[in-house]
Structures are given as structure tokens and as C-alpha cells.
C-alpha positions, 0 to 999 in steps of 0.5 A, a space after each residue: 553451568 557457566 552463566 553470563 549476565 549482562 546488568 546495570 542498575 540496582 535489581 541488576 545488582 540483586 539478581 547478581 548476587 542471587 546467582 553469584 549465591 547459587 552458581 558453583 564459584 567461577 560459574 558466573 560472568 557478569 557484564 556491566 554497563 558502562 553507559 552510565 559512567 561519569 566524571 565527578 571532581 576528576 573523579 571517573 565513577 561506574 556506578 553500574 560495576 561498582 553496585 556489582 563490585 559491592 553487592 557480591 562483596 557483602 559491602 554495599 547499603 540494603 537500606 538506600 539501594 545503592 552506595 557503601 554500608 556505613 557511608 560518611 560524607 565528610 569529603 563530599 561537605 568539603 568539597 562543596 564548602 570550597 565551591 565543588 559540585 555536589 550534585 552527585 552523591 558521592 560518600 567517602 568509603 565510595 571514593 575510595 574505588 574511584 580514587 583507585 580507577 580515576 588513578 589507574 585509568 590516568 596511568 592508561 590501564 583499560 577499564 576491564 583490567 581495573 575491574 579485574 583487579 578491584 574484583 580480585 582485591 575483595 576476593 570474588 571468584 565470579 568475573 565482572 566485565 565491563 561491556 566496553 573499554 571505549 568511551 560510551 556514554 548514554 545521552 537522554 533527549 527530551 524536550 527540555 533538551 539532550 541529557 549526559 545520563 547522569 545529569 538527567 537521573 541524578 540533577 534533573 532526577 529524571 522528571 524529563 519525559 523521554 524522547 529518545 535515548 542515544 549511545 554516545 561512542 557505541 559506533 566505534 565501541 569494542 565489547 572488552 576482552 572477553 566478554 564476546 568470549 564469555 557469551 560464546 563458551 556460556 551454558 545460560 545467559 541472564 538478561 538482569 531485570 535492569 531497565 532496558 533503554 538505559 541499563 541493557 541498551 547501551 551494553 547491545 549498543 556495543 558492536 559484536 555483543 547482541 549479535 554474538 547472544 544472537 548466535 548463541 546455543 543456549 537459552 537465553 532469559 530475561 527478567 522483567 523490571 516491572 512488578 504490575 506494570 509499574 517500576 520497582 525504582 526508577 522511571 522505566 514505566 514511564 518510558 515505556 508507556 511513552 516510546 513502547 505503548 505500555 507497559 505489559 510484558 509484551 513490551 518488555 519482551 518487545 525490547 528484546 526482539 529475537 534473542 528471548 528463550 524466555 520471560 521471567 515476569 512477576 505473578 502480579 503481571 500474569 497472564 499474560 502473553 508476550 510473544 515468548 515463553 512466561 515464567 510466572 514468579 516472584 520477582 522482587 528481590 527485598 533480601 538475599 534470600 528472595 535474590 536466591 531464588 528468583 535466582 534459581 527460578 531463572 536457572 531452571 527456565 535456563 535448562 
């Protein structure tokens, strides 16, 4: 069963890991968000792609929920001592990946080719693709000004209420090689429990991707990123309340208008009406076994 999962953020990486565990090797393709990408100390960082790579390779830090396990911070500390910026936390093991990626980008290699090599280096059967090889950056519009995503999310601790989300560069971006083909050939499409505005929105903003999902002849299943109307982590519940008017399953489903065959919600959000069929399950992925259980529910809904 060939499955394509659109993913961003920690929740996305956790579901991807569950799908990777329950599907036959090679049957999963992940299309990852690049709107969060940022340059730090001259290094190109792709947080959402890295979260997927680390989760699938068993290298992720389960306790923090992001970055590498057994991380140290000597490089960042030394950079700080030399007057370098330290607002974005780069661990020593994490820096190694960013060095390799940044060198390849300077050489002219596309991000998709680099990501394939990184996945091969940790012997992943799962295909990991950026949504686009072009520069696409999420910008957050607030009453205090407009900020790059990481500046708002990390630097300002996402404390500013969001008035709008803009995807700079999306209008001229093209899907990365293999993305549209994977969607065309999929037996099922899964939308991970990621923030629809800042994690999946940049993927949909790439011309051709949303259209490819709309032309599908297979089922498309989304997992709600909310439990009891609240975000597990991050500001999504505040964003939905302010921008969509609430945090019910119907408000989540409205973002995917015309795309969904079913929405998986947590039992804490049931009963509910959402305009699409609902599948009720436990959606909190607090360990790898929970990720596998949720992935199984999603795949059953997709068949």
C-alpha cells in the first residue's frame, strides 16, 4: 500500500514514524514542510525535514520532542562567546547535518537530492521529499509586525497573536521532483496532525500540490492536531480561535475544504460534526507504540 504523508512539526514526525513502522519498507513517502527553514550562523536548517529524518532513524530526542538524542551544546556556547547569535538552539550533533546540507546547497545541489542522500546515509527505506526545492518561507503577520516563522516561533516564543500567515515565494515555487508523481501513484494520502497554517499550509501553497490531492482517486485522511480543543504543543488552538473562530473538529476540517474523506479526532473531541466523516481514536502519541496504533487507525480509515 503506497502511502504519501504530508508532514510538518513534531506531531507530523511522530505519525510518520508510526506509518514507517507498520507499512512494508519502501511503501511510505513523506512530503515535508520547508516554510520553517532558516539560516543560522551561515548554516541552512530544515527543522521539519530533520525531525522526520531523526525520528525515522531513531536519533530524535524523545524527551524534548525535537533535535538529536544525547545532544551537547559546546559549539553554540563557543559561538556565543565570540559574539555569535544563539537564539536558535543548534546542538553539536545537529550542526553536523546542517554543515553537510549547507555545503551541498552552496555547491548547487537541490534540497530534494540532498535529502535523499541524508536518508540513504541512515539507511531509510522511506522516501523523504521537501515540498519544493525553491525558496519558500513562512511569515507571520501580527500587530507587532511581520516576522519570519522561526523569529516569531522561537525568538518571540510565539507570544504574538497571529493575524495572517504568508508564504513568501510560494507563487513561483514548483513541487520538488517526485512529489506530484508520488501523490498520483499513491494508494492513500495522509495529512499528519500538524499545524495547518504553518506546517501544512506551506506545502499546499506550492502550486500543483493541492491540485494533485484534489485530483486523487484514493482516500485522503487527516489527523486532527487538537485534543480536547487544545494543541498538544504550540499555538495552534490560539491561531484557530482567532483566525477560524474556534477549535472544534469542524474548524480543523475547514482548512482542508474539499480534500478530506475522513478526519481522525481524539475521543476528547467527540461527539462532533465536521462536515466530513469522523474517526474517533486516541491520538496522543506519547511513545512509539502509540504512534504505531494511531498509524494503524489511519490506514484502516484509508482503505
